[in-house]
VOGU-355033 format. One record per residue (C-alpha): residue number from 1; residue in one letter; y, z, x. Coordinates in Angstrom, 3 decimals. Each point is the difference from the previous one (the first is absolute). Example, Ala and Ser with C-alpha at 12.3 -4.5 7.8 and 13.67 -1.06 7.14 Angstrom:
BEGIN
+------+------+----------+----------+----------+
! resi ! resn !        v !        w !        u !
+------+------+----------+----------+----------+
!    1 !    A !   -4.500 !    7.800 !   12.300 !
!    2 !    S !    3.440 !   -0.660 !    1.370 !
+------+------+----------+----------+----------+
***
This chain:
BEGIN
+------+------+----------+----------+----------+
! resi ! resn !        v !        w !        u !
+------+------+----------+----------+----------+
!    1 !    X !   10.644 !   18.482 !  -12.439 !
!    2 !    X !   -3.274 !   -0.299 !    0.793 !
!    3 !    X !   -0.656 !   -3.528 !    1.084 !
!    4 !    X !    2.177 !   -1.879 !    2.201 !
!    5 !    X !    0.145 !   -3.743 !    0.311 !
!    6 !    X !    2.186 !   -2.242 !    2.161 !
!    7 !    X !   -0.653 !   -4.148 !   -1.402 !
!    8 !    X !    1.251 !   -2.508 !    3.074 !
!    9 !    X !    1.034 !   -2.397 !   -3.323 !
!   10 !    X !    1.344 !    1.049 !   -3.528 !
!   11 !    X !   -3.338 !   -2.306 !   -1.828 !
!   12 !    X !   -2.272 !    2.194 !    1.892 !
!   13 !    X !    1.998 !    2.678 !   -0.711 !
!   14 !    X !   -0.019 !   -0.697 !   -3.943 !
!   15 !    X !   -3.640 !   -1.000 !    0.571 !
!   16 !    X !   -1.151 !    3.651 !    1.501 !
!   17 !    X !    2.375 !    1.784 !   -2.182 !
!   18 !    X !   -1.492 !   -1.648 !   -2.674 !
!   19 !    X !   -3.476 !    1.303 !    0.870 !
!   20 !    X !    0.885 !    3.184 !    0.710 !
!   21 !    X !    1.832 !    0.024 !   -3.872 !
!   22 !    X !   -3.262 !   -0.939 !   -1.721 !
!   23 !    X !   -2.199 !    2.487 !    1.920 !
!   24 !    X !    2.309 !    2.770 !   -1.535 !
!   25 !    X !    2.364 !    1.001 !    2.828 !
!   26 !    X !    3.825 !    0.513 !   -0.924 !
!   27 !    X !    1.422 !   -3.307 !    1.968 !
!   28 !    X !    3.242 !   -0.966 !    0.971 !
!   29 !    X !    0.926 !   -3.107 !    1.987 !
!   30 !    X !    3.181 !    0.601 !    2.471 !
!   31 !    X !    1.678 !   -2.469 !    0.982 !
!   32 !    X !    0.719 !    0.071 !    3.951 !
!   33 !    X !    0.339 !    4.068 !    1.621 !
!   34 !    X !    1.348 !    1.667 !   -2.685 !
!   35 !    X !    3.000 !    1.783 !    0.984 !
!   36 !    X !   -1.211 !    3.401 !   -2.485 !
!   37 !    X !   -2.490 !    2.364 !   -1.636 !
!   38 !    X !   -2.817 !   -1.978 !   -1.712 !
!   39 !    X !    0.243 !    1.239 !   -3.721 !
!   40 !    X !   -1.841 !    3.173 !   -0.874 !
!   41 !    X !   -3.795 !   -1.206 !   -1.569 !
!   42 !    X !   -0.577 !   -3.152 !    2.706 !
!   43 !    X !   -3.797 !    0.686 !    1.165 !
!   44 !    X !    0.248 !   -3.720 !    1.171 !
!   45 !    X !    3.219 !   -1.316 !    2.016 !
!   46 !    X !   -0.219 !   -3.964 !    1.511 !
!   47 !    X !    3.148 !   -0.462 !    2.231 !
!   48 !    X !    0.497 !   -3.964 !   -0.175 !
!   49 !    X !    1.529 !   -1.510 !    3.347 !
!   50 !    X !    0.181 !   -3.845 !    1.281 !
!   51 !    X !   -1.782 !    0.693 !    3.350 !
!   52 !    X !   -2.807 !   -2.369 !   -0.123 !
!   53 !    X !    1.449 !   -3.260 !    1.669 !
!   54 !    X !    2.904 !    2.033 !    1.589 !
!   55 !    X !   -0.333 !    1.124 !    4.693 !
!   56 !    X !   -2.473 !    2.688 !    0.135 !
!   57 !    X !    1.885 !    2.275 !    1.428 !
!   58 !    X !    2.528 !   -0.040 !   -3.258 !
!   59 !    X !   -2.959 !   -0.137 !   -1.854 !
!   60 !    X !   -0.981 !    3.239 !    1.687 !
!   61 !    X !    3.002 !    1.567 !   -0.030 !
!   62 !    X !    0.667 !   -0.172 !   -3.498 !
!   63 !    X !   -3.731 !    0.531 !   -1.082 !
!   64 !    X !    0.394 !    3.358 !    2.114 !
!   65 !    X !    3.419 !    0.848 !   -2.410 !
!   66 !    X !   -2.133 !   -0.450 !   -2.753 !
!   67 !    X !   -2.862 !    2.676 !    1.182 !
!   68 !    X !    2.768 !    2.399 !    1.393 !
!   69 !    X !    1.550 !   -0.242 !   -4.235 !
!   70 !    X !   -3.559 !    0.521 !   -1.101 !
!   71 !    X !   -0.942 !    3.062 !    1.773 !
!   72 !    X !    2.968 !    1.398 !   -0.868 !
!   73 !    X !   -1.088 !   -0.106 !   -4.045 !
!   74 !    X !   -3.149 !    1.664 !    1.035 !
!   75 !    X !   -2.187 !   -2.923 !    0.011 !
!   76 !    X !   -4.196 !    0.884 !    1.239 !
!   77 !    X !   -0.783 !   -3.278 !    0.930 !
!   78 !    X !    1.497 !   -3.619 !    0.422 !
!   79 !    X !   -1.011 !   -3.556 !   -0.389 !
!   80 !    X !    1.109 !   -2.995 !    2.322 !
!   81 !    X !    0.124 !   -2.890 !   -2.746 !
!   82 !    X !   -0.657 !   -3.639 !    1.316 !
!   83 !    X !   -0.816 !   -2.470 !   -1.554 !
!   84 !    X !   -3.756 !   -1.009 !   -1.291 !
!   85 !    X !    0.112 !   -3.135 !    2.326 !
!   86 !    X !    0.953 !    1.872 !    3.169 !
!   87 !    X !    3.219 !   -1.726 !    0.135 !
!   88 !    X !    1.639 !    0.428 !    3.444 !
!   89 !    X !    0.053 !   -1.908 !    3.461 !
!   90 !    X !   -1.629 !    0.607 !    3.130 !
!   91 !    X !    3.294 !    2.341 !    0.447 !
!   92 !    X !   -0.782 !    2.090 !   -2.728 !
!   93 !    X !    1.158 !    1.497 !   -1.990 !
!   94 !    X !   -3.127 !    1.918 !   -1.441 !
!   95 !    X !   -1.439 !    1.211 !    3.234 !
!   96 !    X !    3.586 !    1.244 !    1.882 !
!   97 !    X !    1.036 !    2.022 !   -3.641 !
!   98 !    X !   -3.719 !    1.401 !   -0.139 !
!   99 !    X !    0.315 !    1.449 !    3.104 !
!  100 !    X !    3.168 !    0.631 !    0.170 !
!  101 !    X !   -0.320 !    2.078 !   -3.530 !
!  102 !    X !   -3.716 !    1.276 !    1.320 !
!  103 !    X !    1.576 !    1.425 !    3.257 !
!  104 !    X !    3.092 !    2.095 !   -2.483 !
!  105 !    X !   -2.690 !    0.915 !   -1.590 !
!  106 !    X !   -2.271 !    1.461 !    2.565 !
!  107 !    X !   -2.853 !   -2.453 !   -1.974 !
!  108 !    X !   -3.498 !   -0.886 !    0.607 !
!  109 !    X !   -2.295 !   -1.978 !   -1.564 !
!  110 !    X !    2.195 !   -2.337 !   -1.275 !
!  111 !    X !   -1.301 !   -2.777 !   -2.074 !
!  112 !    X !    1.370 !   -3.565 !   -1.450 !
!  113 !    X !   -1.388 !   -1.143 !   -2.377 !
!  114 !    X !    1.852 !   -2.939 !   -2.638 !
!  115 !    X !   -2.592 !   -1.083 !   -1.799 !
!  116 !    X !    0.617 !   -0.089 !   -3.999 !
!  117 !    X !   -2.975 !   -1.168 !   -1.779 !
!  118 !    X !    1.721 !   -0.794 !   -3.314 !
!  119 !    X !    2.376 !   -2.703 !    1.593 !
!  120 !    X !   -2.786 !   -1.252 !    1.936 !
!  121 !    X !    0.889 !    1.925 !    3.549 !
!  122 !    X !   -3.380 !    1.417 !    1.211 !
!  123 !    X !   -1.125 !    0.833 !    4.084 !
!  124 !    X !   -3.312 !   -0.607 !    1.300 !
!  125 !    X !   -0.968 !    0.584 !    3.482 !
!  126 !    X !    3.325 !    0.635 !    1.222 !
!  127 !    X !    0.882 !   -3.659 !   -1.912 !
!  128 !    X !    2.840 !    0.069 !   -2.741 !
!  129 !    X !   -1.009 !   -2.784 !   -2.775 !
!  130 !    X !    2.163 !   -1.575 !   -2.865 !
!  131 !    X !   -2.520 !   -0.460 !   -2.559 !
!  132 !    X !   -2.907 !   -2.048 !    1.724 !
!  133 !    X !    1.996 !   -1.272 !    2.394 !
!  134 !    X !    1.013 !    1.928 !    3.404 !
!  135 !    X !    3.730 !    0.679 !    1.169 !
!  136 !    X !    0.684 !   -3.026 !    1.872 !
!  137 !    X !   -1.706 !   -2.246 !   -2.656 !
!  138 !    X !    2.153 !    1.283 !   -3.155 !
!  139 !    X !    3.323 !   -0.964 !    0.756 !
!  140 !    X !    1.322 !    2.766 !    1.209 !
!  141 !    X !   -0.801 !   -2.093 !    3.545 !
!  142 !    X !    3.256 !   -1.855 !   -0.873 !
!  143 !    X !    1.971 !    2.743 !   -1.288 !
!  144 !    X !    4.196 !   -0.851 !    1.714 !
!  145 !    X !    0.805 !    3.108 !    1.365 !
!  146 !    X !   -3.640 !    1.815 !    0.554 !
!  147 !    X !   -2.933 !   -2.385 !   -0.094 !
!  148 !    X !   -2.946 !    1.389 !    0.399 !
!  149 !    X !   -2.590 !   -1.994 !    1.872 !
!  150 !    X !   -2.572 !    2.536 !    1.363 !
!  151 !    X !   -2.120 !    1.491 !   -2.719 !
!  152 !    X !   -1.189 !    3.120 !    2.529 !
!  153 !    X !    2.548 !    2.870 !   -0.960 !
!  154 !    X !   -2.120 !    2.340 !    3.143 !
!  155 !    X !    1.987 !   -3.083 !    1.995 !
!  156 !    X !    3.012 !   -0.229 !   -1.268 !
!  157 !    X !    0.896 !    3.464 !   -0.184 !
!  158 !    X !   -1.572 !    0.302 !    3.872 !
!  159 !    X !    2.906 !   -2.887 !    0.500 !
!  160 !    X !    2.975 !    2.605 !   -1.782 !
!  161 !    X !   -1.324 !    3.351 !    1.452 !
!  162 !    X !   -0.085 !    1.763 !    3.009 !
!  163 !    X !   -2.915 !    1.763 !   -0.332 !
!  164 !    X !   -3.814 !   -1.089 !   -0.812 !
!  165 !    X !   -0.825 !   -1.150 !   -3.515 !
!  166 !    X !   -3.255 !    1.554 !   -1.237 !
!  167 !    X !   -2.176 !   -1.254 !   -3.209 !
!  168 !    X !   -1.370 !    1.829 !   -3.851 !
!  169 !    X !   -3.078 !   -2.623 !   -0.856 !
!  170 !    X !   -0.900 !   -0.623 !   -3.518 !
!  171 !    X !   -3.375 !    1.736 !    0.541 !
!  172 !    X !    2.034 !    3.230 !    0.874 !
!  173 !    X !    2.059 !   -0.768 !   -2.523 !
!  174 !    X !   -2.677 !   -0.197 !   -2.893 !
!  175 !    X !   -1.813 !    2.887 !    1.168 !
!  176 !    X !    3.084 !    2.264 !   -1.324 !
!  177 !    X !    3.133 !    2.285 !    1.206 !
!  178 !    X !   -2.249 !    2.179 !    2.250 !
!  179 !    X !   -1.018 !   -3.226 !    1.892 !
!  180 !    X !    2.875 !   -1.761 !   -0.063 !
!  181 !    X !    1.498 !    3.433 !    1.662 !
!  182 !    X !   -2.636 !    0.706 !    2.363 !
!  183 !    X !    0.697 !   -4.097 !    1.344 !
!  184 !    X !    3.523 !    0.593 !    0.305 !
!  185 !    X !   -0.295 !    3.016 !    2.214 !
!  186 !    X !   -2.896 !   -1.500 !    2.307 !
!  187 !    X !    2.642 !   -3.124 !   -0.255 !
!  188 !    X !    2.948 !    2.105 !    1.267 !
!  189 !    X !   -1.914 !    2.178 !    2.525 !
!  190 !    X !   -1.383 !   -3.425 !    1.443 !
!  191 !    X !    4.343 !   -0.111 !    0.839 !
!  192 !    X !    0.532 !   -2.171 !   -3.286 !
!  193 !    X !    2.721 !    2.016 !   -1.450 !
!  194 !    X !    0.968 !   -3.613 !   -2.454 !
!  195 !    X !   -3.067 !   -1.583 !   -2.091 !
!  196 !    X !   -0.600 !   -2.064 !   -2.387 !
!  197 !    X !   -1.627 !    0.602 !   -3.129 !
!  198 !    X !   -2.352 !   -2.207 !   -2.202 !
!  199 !    X !    0.221 !   -0.389 !   -3.830 !
!  200 !    X !   -1.377 !   -2.394 !   -2.375 !
!  201 !    X !    0.469 !    1.453 !   -2.970 !
!  202 !    X !    2.247 !    2.877 !   -1.978 !
!  203 !    X !   -2.772 !    2.561 !    0.246 !
!  204 !    X !    0.133 !   -0.627 !    3.992 !
!  205 !    X !    3.639 !    0.741 !   -0.014 !
!  206 !    X !   -0.761 !    3.164 !   -2.019 !
!  207 !    X !   -2.340 !    1.249 !    2.699 !
!  208 !    X !    2.642 !   -0.746 !    2.527 !
!  209 !    X !    2.302 !    1.979 !   -1.929 !
!  210 !    X !   -2.347 !    3.019 !   -0.175 !
!  211 !    X !   -0.477 !   -0.130 !    3.779 !
!  212 !    X !    3.386 !    0.112 !    1.099 !
!  213 !    X !    0.980 !    3.356 !   -2.092 !
!  214 !    X !    2.020 !    2.153 !    1.757 !
!  215 !    X !    0.259 !   -2.910 !    3.097 !
!  216 !    X !    3.935 !    0.054 !    1.033 !
!  217 !    X !    0.708 !   -3.967 !   -0.371 !
!  218 !    X !   -2.256 !   -2.545 !   -1.658 !
!  219 !    X !    0.950 !   -4.037 !    0.046 !
!  220 !    X !   -0.527 !   -3.176 !   -2.518 !
!  221 !    X !    0.483 !   -2.079 !   -2.546 !
!  222 !    X !    0.920 !    1.892 !   -3.321 !
!  223 !    X !   -3.392 !    0.078 !   -0.730 !
!  224 !    X !   -1.094 !    2.699 !    2.295 !
!  225 !    X !    2.229 !    2.633 !   -1.744 !
!  226 !    X !   -2.613 !   -0.620 !   -2.939 !
!  227 !    X !   -1.477 !    2.965 !    1.158 !
!  228 !    X !    2.578 !    2.494 !    1.090 !
!  229 !    X !    1.489 !    1.121 !   -3.389 !
!  230 !    X !   -3.396 !    1.039 !   -0.815 !
!  231 !    X !   -0.468 !    2.262 !    3.115 !
!  232 !    X !    3.663 !    1.368 !   -1.374 !
!  233 !    X !   -1.837 !    0.465 !   -3.449 !
!  234 !    X !   -2.700 !    1.516 !    1.202 !
!  235 !    X !    1.884 !    3.183 !    1.043 !
!  236 !    X !    2.273 !    0.014 !   -3.094 !
!  237 !    X !    3.175 !   -1.187 !    1.674 !
!  238 !    X !    0.804 !   -2.495 !   -2.596 !
!  239 !    X !    1.971 !    0.775 !   -2.887 !
!  240 !    X !   -2.168 !   -2.665 !   -1.662 !
!  241 !    X !    2.703 !   -1.965 !   -2.539 !
!  242 !    X !    2.383 !   -2.552 !    0.192 !
!  243 !    X !    3.002 !   -0.885 !   -1.970 !
!  244 !    X !    0.295 !   -2.861 !   -2.931 !
!  245 !    X !    0.858 !   -3.206 !    1.330 !
!  246 !    X !    3.009 !   -1.796 !   -1.778 !
!  247 !    X !   -0.227 !   -4.005 !    0.161 !
!  248 !    X !    3.476 !   -1.618 !    0.662 !
!  249 !    X !    1.531 !   -2.777 !   -2.423 !
!  250 !    X !    2.029 !   -2.804 !    0.767 !
!  251 !    X !    0.315 !   -2.848 !    2.225 !
!  252 !    X !   -2.473 !   -1.176 !    2.914 !
!  253 !    X !    0.179 !   -1.703 !    3.041 !
!  254 !    X !   -2.520 !   -0.786 !    3.259 !
!  255 !    X !    0.055 !   -0.611 !    3.019 !
!  256 !    X !   -2.520 !   -1.284 !    2.385 !
!  257 !    X !    0.014 !   -0.149 !    3.807 !
!  258 !    X !   -3.124 !   -0.034 !    1.329 !
!  259 !    X !   -1.848 !   -3.189 !    0.947 !
!  260 !    X !   -3.371 !    2.225 !   -0.311 !
!  261 !    X !   -2.878 !   -2.678 !   -1.758 !
!  262 !    X !   -0.212 !    2.664 !   -2.904 !
!  263 !    X !    3.792 !   -0.102 !   -0.591 !
!  264 !    X !    0.220 !   -3.962 !    0.384 !
!  265 !    X !   -2.953 !   -0.268 !   -2.813 !
!  266 !    X !    2.390 !    2.772 !   -1.856 !
!  267 !    X !    3.221 !   -2.559 !    0.193 !
!  268 !    X !   -1.510 !   -2.994 !   -1.310 !
!  269 !    X !   -1.891 !    1.212 !   -2.918 !
!  270 !    X !    3.358 !    2.300 !   -0.874 !
!  271 !    X !    2.327 !   -3.413 !    0.223 !
!  272 !    X !   -2.053 !   -1.779 !   -2.277 !
!  273 !    X !    1.101 !    1.650 !   -3.001 !
!  274 !    X !    2.859 !    1.859 !    0.736 !
!  275 !    X !    3.744 !   -0.789 !    2.408 !
!  276 !    X !   -0.621 !   -0.046 !    3.898 !
!  277 !    X !    2.455 !   -0.831 !    2.700 !
!  278 !    X !   -1.328 !   -0.843 !    3.290 !
!  279 !    X !    2.055 !    0.992 !    3.275 !
!  280 !    X !   -0.335 !   -2.258 !    3.258 !
!  281 !    X !    0.981 !    1.639 !    2.832 !
!  282 !    X !    2.141 !   -2.926 !    1.081 !
!  283 !    X !    1.638 !    0.175 !   -3.481 !
!  284 !    X !    0.598 !    3.513 !    1.264 !
!  285 !    X !    1.161 !   -0.428 !    3.638 !
!  286 !    X !    2.133 !   -2.783 !   -1.269 !
!  287 !    X !    2.073 !    2.002 !   -2.500 !
!  288 !    X !   -1.234 !   -2.526 !   -2.840 !
!  289 !    X !   -1.730 !    2.975 !   -1.848 !
!  290 !    X !    1.499 !    3.856 !   -0.199 !
!  291 !    X !   -0.961 !    3.243 !   -1.700 !
!  292 !    X !    2.722 !   -1.078 !   -2.282 !
!  293 !    X !   -1.503 !   -3.205 !   -0.941 !
!  294 !    X !   -3.234 !    1.333 !   -0.327 !
!  295 !    X !    0.812 !    3.139 !   -1.651 !
!  296 !    X !    2.688 !   -1.943 !   -2.962 !
!  297 !    X !   -3.012 !   -2.082 !   -0.537 !
!  298 !    X !   -2.835 !    2.663 !   -0.832 !
!  299 !    X !    3.018 !    1.939 !   -1.977 !
!  300 !    X !    0.350 !   -3.244 !   -1.658 !
!  301 !    X !   -3.929 !   -0.514 !   -1.234 !
!  302 !    X !   -1.217 !    1.082 !   -3.608 !
!  303 !    X !   -3.632 !    0.588 !    1.674 !
!  304 !    X !   -1.306 !    1.803 !    2.859 !
!  305 !    X !    1.124 !   -1.505 !    3.284 !
!  306 !    X !   -1.389 !   -0.218 !    2.780 !
!  307 !    X !    1.918 !   -0.505 !    3.552 !
!  308 !    X !   -2.588 !   -0.737 !    2.812 !
!  309 !    X !   -0.022 !   -0.982 !    3.820 !
!  310 !    X !   -3.934 !   -0.202 !   -0.324 !
!  311 !    X !   -0.369 !   -2.923 !    2.779 !
!  312 !    X !   -3.662 !   -1.662 !    0.580 !
!  313 !    X !   -0.613 !    0.692 !    3.753 !
!  314 !    X !    0.382 !   -3.056 !    2.040 !
!  315 !    X !    4.093 !    0.126 !   -1.332 !
!  316 !    X !   -0.087 !    3.676 !    0.533 !
!  317 !    X !   -1.009 !   -1.183 !    3.423 !
!  318 !    X !    2.417 !   -2.927 !   -0.147 !
!  319 !    X !    3.382 !    2.054 !   -0.752 !
!  320 !    X !   -0.673 !    2.611 !    2.460 !
!  321 !    X !   -0.288 !   -2.151 !    2.485 !
!  322 !    X !    3.151 !   -2.175 !   -1.076 !
!  323 !    X !    2.075 !    3.411 !   -0.280 !
!  324 !    X !   -1.411 !    2.826 !    1.473 !
!  325 !    X !   -3.039 !    2.689 !   -1.042 !
!  326 !    X !    2.932 !    3.156 !   -0.321 !
!  327 !    X !    2.444 !   -2.086 !   -1.278 !
!  328 !    X !   -2.064 !   -1.489 !   -2.454 !
!  329 !    X !   -1.515 !    3.296 !   -1.081 !
!  330 !    X !    3.914 !    1.770 !    0.135 !
!  331 !    X !    1.275 !   -2.840 !   -2.077 !
!  332 !    X !   -2.526 !    0.370 !   -2.959 !
!  333 !    X !   -0.243 !    3.678 !    0.043 !
!  334 !    X !    4.447 !    0.273 !   -0.227 !
!  335 !    X !   -0.429 !   -2.804 !   -3.136 !
!  336 !    X !   -2.489 !    1.857 !   -2.000 !
!  337 !    X !    1.822 !    3.996 !    1.175 !
!  338 !    X !    3.327 !   -2.437 !   -1.520 !
!  339 !    X !   -1.234 !   -1.340 !   -3.348 !
!  340 !    X !   -1.803 !    3.157 !   -0.324 !
!  341 !    X !    3.556 !    2.160 !   -0.504 !
!  342 !    X !    1.099 !   -3.109 !   -1.736 !
!  343 !    X !   -2.817 !    0.090 !   -2.835 !
!  344 !    X !    0.148 !    3.598 !   -0.386 !
!  345 !    X !    4.297 !   -0.233 !   -0.307 !
!  346 !    X !   -0.508 !   -3.430 !   -2.424 !
!  347 !    X !   -2.330 !    2.862 !   -2.101 !
!  348 !    X !   -3.916 !   -0.293 !    0.847 !
!  349 !    X !   -1.266 !    3.469 !   -0.600 !
!  350 !    X !   -3.756 !   -1.763 !    1.077 !
!  351 !    X !   -0.437 !   -1.348 !    3.226 !
!  352 !    X !   -3.293 !   -1.656 !    2.071 !
!  353 !    X !   -0.240 !   -0.170 !    3.540 !
!  354 !    X !   -2.964 !   -2.069 !    1.944 !
!  355 !    X !   -0.603 !    0.214 !    3.721 !
!  356 !    X !    0.680 !    3.481 !    2.494 !
!  357 !    X !    2.648 !   -1.225 !    1.729 !
!  358 !    X !    1.925 !   -1.124 !   -3.344 !
!  359 !    X !   -0.115 !    2.880 !   -1.793 !
!  360 !    X !    0.586 !    2.571 !    2.666 !
!  361 !    X !    3.109 !   -2.159 !    0.323 !
!  362 !    X !    1.006 !    0.357 !   -3.367 !
!  363 !    X !   -0.991 !    3.638 !   -0.569 !
!  364 !    X !    2.734 !    0.597 !    2.843 !
!  365 !    X !    2.035 !   -2.205 !   -1.537 !
!  366 !    X !    0.583 !    1.988 !   -3.182 !
!  367 !    X !   -0.624 !    3.545 !    1.582 !
!  368 !    X !   -2.097 !    2.288 !   -2.281 !
!  369 !    X !   -0.190 !    3.166 !    1.302 !
!  370 !    X !   -3.688 !    0.639 !   -1.101 !
!  371 !    X !   -2.462 !   -2.522 !   -2.976 !
!  372 !    X !   -2.047 !    2.195 !   -2.287 !
!  373 !    X !   -3.615 !   -1.504 !   -0.341 !
!  374 !    X !   -0.856 !   -1.563 !   -3.281 !
!  375 !    X !   -3.184 !   -2.451 !   -0.947 !
!  376 !    X !   -1.803 !   -2.370 !    1.515 !
!  377 !    X !    0.502 !   -3.594 !   -0.381 !
!  378 !    X !   -2.745 !   -1.196 !    2.428 !
!  379 !    X !   -2.053 !    2.435 !    2.186 !
!  380 !    X !    2.703 !    1.032 !    2.997 !
!  381 !    X !    3.036 !   -0.924 !   -2.084 !
!  382 !    X !    1.587 !    2.612 !   -2.238 !
!  383 !    X !    2.770 !   -0.441 !   -2.333 !
!  384 !    X !    2.830 !    2.606 !    1.742 !
!  385 !    X !    3.097 !    1.655 !   -1.477 !
!  386 !    X !    3.277 !   -0.674 !    1.981 !
!  387 !    X !    2.775 !    1.391 !   -1.515 !
!  388 !    X !    0.116 !    0.672 !   -4.243 !
!  389 !    X !    1.270 !   -3.494 !   -0.737 !
!  390 !    X !   -2.501 !   -2.137 !    2.911 !
!  391 !    X !   -3.991 !   -0.078 !    0.370 !
!  392 !    X !   -1.342 !   -1.892 !    3.184 !
!  393 !    X !   -3.022 !   -2.003 !    1.017 !
!  394 !    X !   -0.885 !   -0.192 !    3.773 !
!  395 !    X !   -2.589 !   -2.286 !    0.391 !
!  396 !    X !   -1.930 !   -0.471 !    3.359 !
!  397 !    X !   -0.774 !   -3.696 !    0.530 !
!  398 !    X !   -3.530 !    0.149 !   -0.095 !
!  399 !    X !   -0.353 !    1.975 !   -3.564 !
!  400 !    X !    0.452 !   -0.741 !   -3.626 !
!  401 !    X !   -2.153 !   -2.427 !   -1.775 !
!  402 !    X !    1.283 !   -2.986 !   -1.113 !
!  403 !    X !    1.882 !    0.190 !   -3.034 !
!  404 !    X !    1.540 !    3.142 !    2.142 !
!  405 !    X !    3.387 !   -0.487 !   -1.017 !
!  406 !    X !   -0.068 !   -0.489 !   -3.392 !
!  407 !    X !   -1.728 !    2.908 !   -0.385 !
!  408 !    X !    2.235 !    2.053 !    2.381 !
!  409 !    X !    2.740 !   -0.777 !   -2.162 !
!  410 !    X !   -1.568 !    1.249 !   -3.189 !
!  411 !    X !   -1.859 !    3.377 !    0.788 !
!  412 !    X !    3.247 !    0.866 !    1.506 !
!  413 !    X !    1.570 !   -0.026 !   -3.627 !
!  414 !    X !   -2.911 !    2.105 !   -1.154 !
!  415 !    X !   -0.447 !    4.219 !   -0.160 !
!  416 !    X !   -2.264 !    2.358 !    0.250 !
+------+------+----------+----------+----------+
***
């Protein structure tokens, strides 16, 4: 294994695995820390954790366990992957995990770059933009678990980290890898081991990738990995081939727990022409709706059924105030996990999930050992094979076009 990756949720990990596979690396996504060695020929291993919203000490412990396994596989560089909207709280978990990994690796000049221009995420002057809006005006300020109210990632990271935070500005990035590396060295010399890097387009990400060649630790969204494969290819380290992908026939179902703007638009688009079952917090807590009733409904449909809890922000806030934020989140995660198990047991072979927490709960419930990376549905969302009879699509809440659900189900049937 050449490149070892640690993702803080399952959708983000599949996004990273997709980027690396498209860049020509033999990539496997692992569900949690594996208990066995990687298969021969794996060039990039992505250990998917569900550590984004748990207490920071637990996230650190899980991430260090993943690092130990990746190092045992011989990886030469480590990537810590988090969301392209830097989802976190003032306590973490991005800063604490990154510092723990840097300490374990004795790493310096650690860049942080969540930019993913293809999906509208860009960095400029240390600020994160979502399309033409600052992060704090993008809808992410209303996220039910990790509301992002400050677009200046230098301030956000400084609140989470023990050390000070530097900056690699767009001017240095646009000047190329040598200028980037010189700025990184200057920031490190000034006492800033951690540094936010600007990136406005894919060329910037490729330049950053070349600049971090040989460094022990890189952090960012999936975009930061775009240039890493090329570093290994330039040294003749990649095999340069990939296995053919076989499509998966059979029934499909959709589960959506994301309340993001993008997912709500996708839900509204899908339910115009397809069966959809809304799961409201009151009905779930009271027991009026159960995983079995939802799965029975979905299995009884002849079209492409959607089971969703993707509510408007005001409704989410009201439910959190009535039932408790942690309690309602746990209830929905348990619901979607149990529903997914029943759907697969009932014959579903193509399962699409929307939302990081929802996808993590579903994958943990289905417990595949690893996930093979297939074709890309929309930027950042590949088809994943969990078993010979089951393929998944794990969509981050803010990703995908409005017709994502129907497109995903169709692409899952197609081979290459």
